[in-house]
C-alpha positions as CSV (number, residue, x, y, z in Angstrom):
1,M,16.5,-99.5,86.3
2,E,15.7,-96.6,88.1
3,T,11.9,-96.1,88.9
4,I,9.8,-93.2,90.2
5,C,8.0,-95.2,92.7
6,G,10.7,-97.2,94.1
7,I,9.1,-100.6,93.0
8,D,11.8,-103.3,92.3
9,C,11.8,-104.0,88.5
10,R,13.7,-107.2,89.1
11,K,10.5,-108.9,89.9
12,C,8.7,-107.9,86.9
13,D,7.8,-110.3,84.3
14,F,7.7,-107.4,81.7
15,K,11.3,-106.1,82.3
16,D,12.6,-107.2,79.2
17,H,9.9,-105.1,77.4
18,C,10.0,-102.0,79.5
19,N,11.7,-98.7,78.5
20,G,12.3,-97.8,82.1
21,C,10.1,-95.8,84.4
22,A,12.7,-93.0,85.2
23,E,13.9,-93.1,81.7
24,T,10.5,-92.3,80.2
25,N,9.2,-90.2,82.8
26,G,6.7,-92.7,84.0
27,H,5.7,-94.1,80.6
28,P,7.7,-97.4,80.5
29,F,5.4,-99.3,77.9
30,G,4.4,-95.8,76.2
31,G,1.0,-95.1,78.3
32,E,0.3,-93.7,81.3
33,C,1.5,-95.0,85.0
34,V,-1.0,-94.2,87.8
35,A,1.8,-94.6,90.5
36,A,4.1,-92.4,88.6
37,D,1.6,-89.8,88.1
38,C,1.0,-89.6,91.8
39,Y,4.6,-89.6,92.8
40,K,5.3,-86.9,90.4
41,A,2.1,-85.0,91.7
42,G,3.0,-85.3,95.6
43,G,5.3,-88.2,96.4
44,E,4.5,-91.5,98.5
45,K,1.9,-89.7,100.8
46,Y,0.1,-88.7,97.7
47,F,0.2,-92.1,96.3
48,S,-0.7,-93.9,99.6
49,R,-4.0,-91.4,99.8
50,Y,-4.7,-92.2,96.1
51,K,-4.7,-95.8,96.8
52,R,-6.7,-95.5,100.1
53,Q,-9.4,-93.6,98.4
54,L,-9.6,-96.2,95.6
55,I,-9.9,-99.0,98.0
56,D,-12.5,-97.1,99.8
57,E,-14.4,-96.5,96.6
58,V,-14.3,-100.3,95.6
59,N,-15.2,-101.4,99.3
60,S,-18.4,-99.1,99.2
61,L,-19.7,-101.0,96.3
62,N,-20.5,-103.9,98.3
63,I,-20.5,-106.3,95.7
64,A,-22.0,-109.8,96.6
65,D,-19.4,-112.5,97.6
66,M,-16.4,-109.9,97.0
67,P,-14.3,-109.7,100.1
68,F,-12.9,-106.2,101.1
69,V,-10.1,-105.0,99.3
70,T,-7.2,-104.4,101.4
71,T,-4.2,-103.6,99.1
72,L,-3.2,-102.6,95.5
73,C,-0.4,-103.0,93.2
74,Q,0.6,-101.7,89.9
75,L,-0.3,-104.0,86.9
76,S,0.6,-103.9,83.4
77,G,-2.2,-103.3,81.2
78,A,-0.9,-106.2,78.8
79,Y,-1.2,-108.4,81.8
80,V,-4.6,-107.7,82.8
81,N,-6.3,-106.8,79.7
82,L,-8.8,-109.6,79.4
83,E,-11.0,-110.3,76.4
84,Y,-14.8,-109.8,77.3
85,T,-17.7,-111.5,74.9
86,F,-20.6,-109.2,74.7
87,P,-24.2,-110.6,74.3
88,N,-24.0,-110.0,70.5
89,G,-20.8,-112.3,70.4
90,K,-18.4,-109.4,69.8
91,K,-15.2,-109.7,71.8
92,V,-13.9,-106.7,73.5
93,K,-10.7,-105.8,75.3
94,L,-11.6,-102.7,77.6
95,L,-8.0,-101.6,78.8
96,D,-4.8,-100.3,77.3
97,D,-1.9,-102.7,77.1
98,T,0.6,-99.8,77.3
99,K,-0.8,-98.4,80.7
100,I,0.1,-99.3,84.3
101,Y,-2.9,-99.6,86.4
102,L,-3.7,-100.1,90.1
103,G,-5.5,-103.3,90.9
104,C,-5.6,-106.6,92.6
105,Q,-7.5,-110.1,92.5
106,V,-9.5,-111.6,95.3
107,E,-11.3,-114.7,95.7
108,K,-15.0,-114.7,95.3
109,S,-16.5,-116.3,98.5
110,N,-18.3,-119.7,97.9
111,S,-16.7,-120.2,94.3
112,D,-13.7,-121.1,92.3
113,R,-13.8,-118.1,90.6
114,C,-12.1,-114.4,91.3
115,Y,-12.8,-111.0,91.3
116,G,-10.4,-108.7,89.4
117,L,-10.3,-105.2,90.0
118,V,-8.5,-102.7,87.8
119,A,-8.3,-98.7,87.7
120,D,-6.8,-95.7,86.6
121,N,-7.6,-92.0,86.9
122,D,-10.6,-92.2,84.6
123,Y,-12.1,-95.9,84.8
124,L,-12.9,-98.7,87.4
125,L,-13.1,-102.1,86.2
126,I,-14.2,-105.0,88.2
127,C,-14.7,-108.3,86.5
128,E,-15.1,-112.0,87.4
129,Y,-13.2,-114.9,86.0
130,G,-12.2,-118.3,86.4
131,C,-8.7,-119.9,86.3
132,N,-6.1,-117.8,84.4
133,G,-8.7,-115.3,83.3
134,A,-11.0,-117.9,81.9
135,E,-14.4,-116.7,80.9
136,P,-14.4,-113.2,82.2
137,E,-17.7,-111.3,83.0
138,I,-17.9,-107.5,83.3
139,V,-19.3,-106.7,87.0
140,I,-18.7,-103.1,86.8
141,Y,-17.2,-100.8,84.1
142,K,-17.5,-97.1,85.1
143,R,-15.9,-93.8,84.8
144,R,-14.4,-92.5,87.8
């Protein structure tokens, strides 16, 4: 498949359900893709600058036991859209399965849990969870 950002689609677990990045003008699953938007706006330099700004934004939050983020990758919303249980017992998913976000996972210091970071142009979500996304908890969810 031809891509806008140059990512190797052959390595993607969702390639069999993808409509193609170039073929859909950056909407392979129907929703927006942060990387495609950046490439269309200004190419590789724009995308690299966008990622650097997001990394700096996250690291400036100084979240306890969260190591510095050094890299981000494109992540399908369907892959990272965890279900959170609110205090009233209601279960909620905060992301859009059809979007492609930027994000990463880092191990929480002195713990068997991880931090997950997901962002697009509008929101930043940082959560904490156990093995395979078990028992996720929202750390930060904010408008960017």
